[in-house]
ZATI-593588 format. One record per residue (C-alpha): residue in one letter; x, y, z. Coordinates in steps of 0.05 Angstrom, whole numbers, padded with zeros to 5 digits, always signed. Layout:
N
AXYZ
...
//
This chain:
416
M-01597+01497+00350
R-01534+01530+00376
V-01488+01490+00421
S-01478+01553+00462
N-01552+01551+00479
L-01553+01479+00501
F-01556+01474+00577
T-01524+01404+00576
K-01450+01389+00569
T-01408+01331+00544
S-01360+01293+00589
K-01294+01258+00574
T-01305+01206+00628
S-01358+01153+00637
P-01402+01154+00700
S-01373+01107+00753
D-01441+01077+00770
E-01460+01055+00700
V-01439+00989+00669
A-01483+00992+00607
K-01449+01021+00545
N-01513+01056+00521
A-01520+01094+00587
Q-01447+01112+00590
L-01447+01141+00520
L-01514+01176+00526
I-01495+01209+00592
R-01426+01229+00566
A-01457+01259+00503
G-01507+01299+00544
F-01569+01262+00519
I-01595+01236+00586
N-01585+01246+00660
K-01588+01190+00711
E-01636+01203+00769
M-01631+01135+00802
A-01623+01062+00781
G-01668+01050+00721
V-01694+01121+00718
Y-01667+01173+00668
S-01686+01244+00648
Y-01682+01262+00574
L-01643+01325+00559
P-01653+01367+00495
L-01614+01322+00448
G-01640+01259+00480
K-01712+01283+00477
K-01704+01300+00403
T-01676+01231+00388
L-01731+01197+00428
D-01784+01239+00392
N-01756+01217+00324
I-01761+01144+00344
V-01832+01155+00369
Q-01851+01189+00304
I-01829+01130+00262
I-01870+01083+00305
R-01929+01131+00303
E-01929+01134+00227
E-01930+01058+00221
M-01985+01050+00273
N-02028+01102+00237
R-02018+01065+00171
I-02053+01003+00199
G-02111+01042+00227
G-02087+01061+00296
N-02118+01120+00334
E-02071+01154+00384
I-02097+01168+00454
S-02066+01182+00522
L-02089+01144+00584
T-02074+01160+00656
A-02014+01131+00692
L-02048+01135+00760
Q-02094+01074+00770
Q-02151+01056+00815
K-02153+00983+00834
D-02224+00962+00814
A-02211+00941+00742
W-02146+00908+00763
E-02179+00870+00819
A-02231+00845+00769
S-02176+00816+00726
G-02138+00789+00786
R-02076+00830+00770
W-02078+00879+00827
S-02045+00827+00871
D-01970+00832+00878
E-01967+00756+00876
V-01996+00758+00805
L-01963+00821+00778
D-01901+00834+00820
V-01876+00899+00789
W-01928+00948+00818
F-01911+01016+00847
K-01968+01029+00895
T-01987+01081+00948
K-02043+01090+00999
L-02077+01157+01010
A-02095+01185+01078
N-02167+01162+01069
G-02144+01091+01056
T-02153+01092+00980
E-02101+01051+00944
L-02072+01075+00878
G-02019+01047+00831
L-01976+01070+00773
A-01995+01031+00710
P-01945+00978+00687
T-01990+00966+00626
H-02061+00986+00605
E-02104+00926+00585
E-02152+00934+00644
P-02165+01009+00644
L-02172+01012+00568
T-02221+00954+00567
K-02262+00989+00621
L-02259+01054+00581
M-02281+01020+00516
K-02347+00999+00549
N-02368+01071+00537
F-02354+01067+00463
I-02368+00995+00441
S-02439+00968+00440
S-02452+00946+00369
Y-02414+00908+00314
K-02414+00975+00278
D-02365+01001+00331
L-02314+00948+00314
P-02258+00939+00299
S-02221+00992+00339
Y-02145+01002+00347
P-02128+01054+00400
Y-02054+01063+00419
Q-02012+01110+00461
F-01941+01131+00478
Q-01934+01135+00553
I-01885+01126+00610
K-01896+01060+00645
F-01873+01041+00715
R-01847+00973+00735
N-01807+00956+00797
E-01751+00920+00759
L-01700+00888+00804
R-01647+00885+00750
S-01640+00958+00729
K-01568+00954+00704
S-01577+00959+00629
G-01586+01034+00620
L-01646+01051+00576
M-01656+00977+00558
R-01686+00957+00625
G-01716+01012+00668
R-01764+01023+00725
E-01793+01082+00687
F-01793+01076+00612
W-01830+01096+00548
M-01877+01046+00515
K-01921+01046+00454
D-01979+01001+00471
L-02034+00988+00420
Y-02096+00947+00435
S-02141+00915+00383
F-02216+00905+00394
S-02246+00858+00343
R-02312+00822+00329
D-02281+00753+00329
Q-02215+00716+00322
A-02215+00717+00246
E-02219+00793+00246
H-02166+00795+00301
D-02119+00748+00264
A-02121+00791+00201
F-02101+00852+00241
Y-02049+00813+00281
E-02011+00798+00216
K-02016+00871+00195
A-01987+00893+00261
A-01929+00843+00255
E-01913+00871+00186
A-01917+00942+00213
Y-01867+00923+00267
H-01818+00897+00214
K-01824+00964+00178
V-01809+01002+00243
Y-01745+00962+00254
E-01724+00970+00181
R-01732+01046+00187
L-01691+01046+00251
G-01634+01008+00219
L-01647+00944+00259
G-01685+00904+00207
G-01628+00861+00184
F-01619+00829+00252
T-01688+00832+00283
Y-01730+00769+00281
K-01803+00752+00294
T-01795+00703+00351
F-01843+00650+00377
A-01852+00657+00452
S-01900+00635+00506
G-01971+00662+00503
G-01977+00655+00578
S-02048+00652+00602
F-02074+00686+00539
S-02058+00639+00481
R-02012+00582+00461
Y-01960+00629+00430
S-01944+00702+00429
H-01892+00734+00384
E-01833+00775+00406
F-01788+00816+00361
Q-01716+00802+00381
T-01655+00839+00358
L-01589+00801+00357
S-01541+00833+00407
D-01482+00813+00450
V-01514+00851+00507
G-01580+00813+00501
E-01610+00778+00561
D-01651+00729+00520
I-01629+00666+00483
I-01664+00653+00417
Y-01655+00601+00363
V-01653+00632+00294
H-01675+00602+00227
E-01641+00646+00176
G-01679+00617+00116
K-01748+00631+00145
K-01726+00694+00182
I-01759+00670+00246
A-01734+00651+00315
I-01756+00612+00376
N-01747+00637+00446
E-01710+00590+00493
E-01771+00587+00538
V-01811+00549+00485
Y-01754+00512+00451
T-01786+00443+00452
D-01795+00386+00403
E-01869+00402+00399
V-01857+00474+00379
L-01805+00453+00328
R-01857+00406+00297
D-01909+00461+00296
L-01862+00507+00258
G-01835+00454+00212
V-01762+00463+00231
T-01707+00420+00260
K-01654+00434+00311
D-01597+00429+00261
E-01628+00486+00221
L-01626+00534+00281
V-01570+00576+00309
E-01567+00598+00382
R-01559+00673+00391
K-01565+00726+00446
A-01617+00779+00433
V-01655+00838+00461
E-01732+00839+00460
V-01754+00903+00424
G-01828+00889+00416
N-01883+00838+00428
I-01953+00822+00403
F-02004+00781+00442
T-02071+00750+00427
L-02112+00766+00489
G-02177+00734+00465
T-02234+00749+00514
R-02189+00747+00576
F-02205+00819+00595
S-02272+00828+00561
D-02298+00769+00602
V-02279+00797+00670
L-02296+00870+00653
D-02359+00852+00614
L-02341+00885+00547
N-02394+00862+00498
Y-02424+00881+00431
T-02488+00863+00394
N-02476+00828+00328
E-02517+00832+00264
K-02567+00781+00291
G-02578+00819+00355
E-02536+00770+00396
R-02491+00792+00453
Q-02418+00774+00440
K-02352+00785+00477
V-02302+00831+00443
F-02239+00794+00420
M-02175+00831+00440
G-02100+00835+00426
S-02042+00877+00451
Y-01980+00903+00416
G-01920+00935+00451
I-01856+00970+00430
G-01809+01007+00477
P-01782+01071+00444
S-01734+01084+00502
R-01707+01013+00499
L-01698+01020+00424
M-01659+01084+00436
G-01613+01047+00484
L-01604+00989+00437
I-01588+01034+00377
A-01536+01069+00420
E-01505+01001+00434
H-01505+00980+00361
F-01487+01045+00327
S-01426+01070+00363
D-01351+01066+00361
E-01290+01087+00402
K-01306+01161+00389
G-01379+01158+00411
L-01449+01151+00383
V-01464+01142+00308
W-01538+01156+00299
P-01576+01136+00236
E-01597+01199+00199
N-01672+01190+00210
I-01668+01190+00286
A-01608+01235+00299
P-01624+01300+00337
A-01594+01338+00278
K-01567+01321+00209
I-01509+01369+00209
Y-01457+01387+00262
L-01433+01455+00238
V-01363+01476+00261
S-01335+01546+00251
I-01261+01561+00255
G-01233+01632+00253
Q-01265+01700+00244
K-01283+01693+00170
G-01305+01621+00183
S-01352+01644+00239
E-01383+01697+00195
A-01394+01648+00138
A-01420+01595+00186
E-01473+01643+00213
V-01499+01654+00142
L-01496+01580+00126
Y-01533+01562+00192
E-01591+01607+00173
T-01592+01582+00101
L-01593+01509+00121
G-01647+01522+00172
A-01690+01556+00120
K-01683+01493+00077
G-01711+01451+00134
I-01645+01417+00150
E-01633+01405+00224
V-01566+01436+00244
L-01529+01435+00310
Y-01483+01495+00304
D-01421+01494+00349
D-01412+01569+00356
R-01370+01564+00420
D-01304+01600+00430
V-01265+01536+00441
R-01209+01498+00405
P-01229+01464+00339
G-01208+01396+00367
E-01259+01402+00423
K-01314+01419+00374
F-01297+01359+00329
A-01293+01312+00389
D-01361+01334+00415
G-01393+01326+00347
E-01366+01255+00342
L-01387+01238+00413
M-01458+01262+00399
G-01461+01220+00336
I-01488+01273+00289
P-01488+01242+00219
Y-01448+01297+00183
T-01395+01347+00206
L-01393+01410+00164
T-01331+01453+00174
V-01326+01527+00155
S-01256+01557+00166
D-01219+01619+00144
R-01178+01578+00094
L-01240+01544+00065
V-01277+01610+00059
E-01219+01638+00018
S-01223+01579-00029
G-01299+01582-00034
Q-01306+01512-00005
F-01336+01474+00054
E-01313+01408+00084
L-01366+01354+00094
K-01350+01290+00132
S-01395+01231+00147
R-01396+01207+00220
S-01404+01135+00197
G-01335+01138+00165
D-01358+01104+00101
T-01331+01161+00058
E-01272+01208+00060
A-01283+01282+00078
R-01304+01321+00016
L-01288+01392-00004
L-01350+01422-00036
T-01373+01488-00065
Q-01437+01516-00036
D-01479+01490-00094
E-01446+01421-00088
L-01458+01423-00013
F-01533+01437-00019
A-01541+01384-00073
S-01503+01333-00031
I-01543+01347+00032
S-01610+01346-00002
V-01599+01276-00031
S-01557+01244+00024
//
């Protein structure tokens, strides 16, 4: 992609109405645009980054047997009335509207009810189970505290997977597989070292649920971390009874601030009861389907990664989610000619390149590359062309800039 073809632009100043670091950086770098509080549009570089995060999650969900679907955001109220969650007093984040004929509709904040209703068309026998449908979709919640950029929005991306099992034993086995898959997601995103499986309230569904909490100074949650066991306890269930259940003591735990980046729930028969989702077992007996739900917010993760991987110059994306691997800068006439050839060659090798082909000062090009957080800056100048070299610099700053021949450059890029 050529910078001259991007319709977005960088900015030297932070937006005056944003207090969250992730939103300030992402807006300045031209990744997102703020439409209103808690609502953001994804511009080309932001959409590419979000897609890369989504792909990592998709791969791990597919590995545990997930089947990707796409459900409707617009909801009729019948299934939600059956579960009791159409009421604003029970679920207070609804966006609703009423049509001219009096029909009420809502924008889905989650999808347990409609998917349970849908699965009645596909589950009738034990042979139809287990089933693990999931989706990536924009969810809508009327959040009152929309001041954390992408980390708390009214309109946000969610991966929600739902498990449909014959019984609790089958459910429990998948539940542990899903937890392990979540750990793999966070490892691949660079968050694994400070993300903990956290015991939390199961609400009306079960005694406990599990959150995945990433340690962060901007976190809204308080958790108590056990480093040895690599687990944590949410403040909401931090009781002597829970400590006994987990076999830990207070002096083994450290209080930390954290951001919730995922959750997994045992739903049991909460929704299959009210929506009459049954199957016939091997003995011909009618049984209720046993359910679970598993959520990750790709857009929240993007915001959190922007908070964690940044410095005074801008964003510092991990390679596997950056919108490009190389920020190619040309300086001078010979440098521009050589950069054009190099841009095509790198593209042919399948390497994502953002080529700054603009007629602006070199300092502006370098500053934009650093603000955007592209992992490597590759400079081609008249002087370097004459010496048969290229300059490669890592955005993370963990190595000095290197002068490389073309063969050395390709070898370095292919293994880095």
